C-alpha positions, 0 to 999 in steps of 0.5 A: 886251289885250297890255298888260293881260296883261303888267301882270297877269303883272308884278303877280302876280310882284311879289305873289309876291315880296312874300309870300315876302319877308314870310315871311322875317321874325320874326313877333310873335304874341299869344295868339290868333295863337299858337293859330292858327299854332302850337298851340291850348293851350286846345282841345288836351290833346296836342301838335298842331302847326298849322305845316308847317315847323320853328318857333322861338318866342322868349318875351321881354319888351321890358325884358329885356336878354338878350332884346334881345341875342338878337333880332338873332341871330333876325332873322339866322337867319330871313333866312339860313334863309328859308322853311325855318323860321319864327321867332315872338316872343311878348311874355310881358307881353302874351301871358300865356295862352300864357306861362302854358300853357308855364310861362314863368318865365324869359326868354328862353325858346325853344320849338323845334318840329320839323315833325314830333315833339314840341317842346323848350323851352330857357331862356337867351340863346344864341349864334348857333352854339347856335341853328344846332346846334339847327336842324341836330341837333334840328330837321333843318333845313339852312341855305339857301344863297342866291345873290347 
């Protein structure tokens, strides 16, 4: 019985660690995923954010050179900010409905969504410092300092 309790405790600890680890990754969304996790653009007429923390949505395409240059920056930011934010990526060639709903005509484009308030769209391949400034000043997110 004691071994079972220790095993159950260890398993729950491992699963908890894996779930928080998976949340610190950039997540790809299709039209359905966007409607479930961010905003149901087909159902709602006004902005109703479905998330509970600040989000950056990267509208990109696999063939886009500037998008490829920005992708590692977004991965770094997700890792550095951890669970304080979530970064999603939307392939405009596959998620045509959400791309049309937000009027995406230029990529990369980024939707900055604060936990409360209205989202803001920006176009272009930005350096990391610009994303950090937007997270701090527009979205009110402070960088999480991780202990090593």
